[in-house]
C-alpha atoms as one frame of an Amber mdcrd trajectory, in Angstrom:
protein
  70.255 -54.122  96.736  69.289 -57.869  96.014  68.814 -57.108  92.746  72.400
 -55.745  91.895  73.883 -58.666  93.829  71.697 -61.082  91.706  73.067 -59.275
  88.643  76.572 -59.544  89.702  76.069 -63.044  90.584  74.678 -64.025  87.143
  77.241 -62.042  85.283  80.238 -63.647  87.330  78.699 -67.007  87.169  81.557
 -68.435  85.004  84.330 -66.711  86.737  83.578 -67.518  90.272  85.743 -70.584
  90.097  88.816 -68.390  89.247  91.602 -67.605  91.837  90.951 -64.304  93.450
  93.102 -62.132  91.009  91.684 -63.683  87.881  88.327 -62.875  89.274  89.002
 -59.165  90.328  90.710 -58.871  86.781  87.298 -59.826  85.089  85.293 -57.485
  87.229  87.864 -54.593  86.498  87.348 -55.532  82.657  83.689 -55.671  82.848
  83.613 -52.132  84.783  85.868 -50.809  82.283  83.583 -51.801  79.536  80.398
 -50.454  81.314  82.320 -47.140  82.162  83.276 -46.589  78.445  79.649 -47.418
  77.210  78.369 -44.949  79.491  80.548 -42.403  78.643  79.848 -42.985  74.705
  75.775 -42.539  75.867  76.958 -39.479  78.035  78.728 -37.697  75.355  75.610
 -38.505  72.816  73.288 -36.527  75.019  71.713 -33.442  73.377  69.299 -32.546
  75.857  70.600 -30.200  78.800  69.833 -32.928  81.649  70.750 -36.513  82.185
  67.955 -38.927  80.305  66.530 -40.090  83.540  65.842 -36.419  84.689  64.495
 -35.343  81.689  62.230 -38.343  81.533  61.198 -37.260  85.153  60.612 -33.812
  83.947  58.083 -34.444  81.273  54.956 -35.192  83.961  55.933 -32.386  86.070
  55.833 -29.869  83.110  52.392 -31.194  82.110  51.046 -30.708  85.755  52.691
 -27.261  85.695  50.159 -26.160  83.294  47.022 -24.211  84.435  48.425 -23.188
  87.689  47.727 -19.908  88.896  50.915 -18.127  89.871  50.962 -14.884  91.948
  54.306 -12.717  92.746  54.778 -12.033  96.936  57.854 -10.248  96.120  60.891
 -10.372  94.005  61.858 -13.861  94.610  58.777 -15.368  96.086  55.673 -16.709
  94.404  52.424 -18.362  95.557  50.960 -21.305  93.276  47.420 -22.371  93.324
  45.989 -25.292  91.395  46.254 -29.053  91.714  45.899 -31.115  94.937  48.626
 -28.701  96.815  49.612 -25.180  96.795  53.006 -24.049  97.055  55.031 -21.010
  98.142  58.301 -21.109  96.029  61.434 -19.199  96.789  63.130 -18.904  93.324
  66.664 -17.343  94.504  66.895 -19.860  97.573  65.480 -22.652  95.365  62.743
 -23.838  97.859  59.131 -24.850  97.974  56.787 -25.480 100.915  55.791 -28.577
  99.270  59.420 -29.680  99.954  59.948 -31.476  96.731  62.030 -28.854  95.308
  64.013 -28.796  98.358  65.140 -32.489  98.685  65.343 -33.504  95.320  67.179
 -30.320  94.024  65.047 -30.250  91.086  61.928 -27.929  90.100  59.017 -29.163
  91.467  55.483 -28.536  89.687  55.070 -25.448  91.784  58.739 -24.169  90.752
  58.230 -24.955  86.937  55.012 -22.991  87.261  56.944 -20.108  88.832  59.616
 -20.343  86.273  57.452 -19.938  83.540  55.465 -16.787  85.197  59.039 -15.373
  85.935  60.179 -15.996  82.743  63.062 -18.094  84.145  64.574 -20.688  82.427
  63.548 -24.320  84.303  66.749 -25.581  83.547  68.626 -22.925  85.769  66.746
 -24.374  88.946  67.889 -27.590  88.528  71.033 -28.872  90.467  74.336 -29.144
  88.163  74.413 -32.678  89.219  71.613 -33.547  87.260  73.049 -31.807  84.055
  74.678 -33.226  81.099  77.909 -31.821  82.129  78.140 -33.448  85.081  77.114
 -36.718  83.770  79.957 -36.585  81.090  82.321 -35.636  83.936  81.315 -38.760
  86.046  82.332 -41.200  82.998  85.145 -38.952  81.782  88.084 -40.819  83.376
  89.294 -44.023  82.050  89.598 -47.321  83.985  92.563 -48.988  82.994  93.356
 -52.580  82.992  96.180 -53.772  85.585  99.186 -54.618  83.794 100.792 -57.722
  84.375 102.514 -58.400  87.630 106.211 -58.468  85.930 105.549 -54.903  84.596
 104.554 -53.246  87.828 106.682 -50.504  89.194 106.799 -51.164  92.885 108.675
 -48.987  95.325 111.714 -50.240  97.224 110.108 -49.595 100.398 106.951 -51.428
  99.680 108.696 -54.570  97.917 110.928 -55.011 100.972 107.878 -54.591 103.614
 106.976 -58.024 105.074 103.408 -58.359 105.873 102.092 -61.036 108.094  98.737
 -62.580 108.126  96.483 -60.911 111.084  96.017 -63.632 113.853  93.258 -65.829
 113.904  91.758 -66.908 117.173  90.364 -70.357 117.472  86.513 -70.408 118.124
  84.949 -73.108 120.497  83.372 -75.794 118.845  79.624 -76.364 118.660  76.962
 -74.111 118.892  77.704 -70.544 120.673  76.102 -69.860 124.255  73.891 -67.244
 123.988  72.710 -65.452 127.271  68.975 -64.935 127.833  67.385 -62.202 129.879
  64.069 -63.453 131.754
């Protein structure tokens, strides 16, 4: 979280002295640019998964090679080899190592099972990691706010009086703390 805050602070270093509305305009303009840049990247992806998950898969594919897989029933497989054995339920997309369950992405055991069962590994991945969902995430456009003179404000909103909240005056000095013996 600290890196994100530091990044935003460095991005807004020149705009920090602006009035709030102008500062929000700078943030909105930057977000619109980032959104559009990510949309362009998402549209250019040729792989079935997002770039981060494709790179996550490469080591798993390599580790799944050479594992011995045996079928226990039509949907359950036992995978041996490596540091940890696993029992994979290919229908429910679960594994005893729990990595498949938590990540919703095939673990090493599930990849070995998919090869054995001649099932596409990509069919076992949660749709949230697919290119289609990635494109949908950045599919909408963030429009810049028009000038205040061009706003269409309903009458009931324009006539409403909004008062600032009451502020209770604080006591001067250091606040007293109660200590337990």
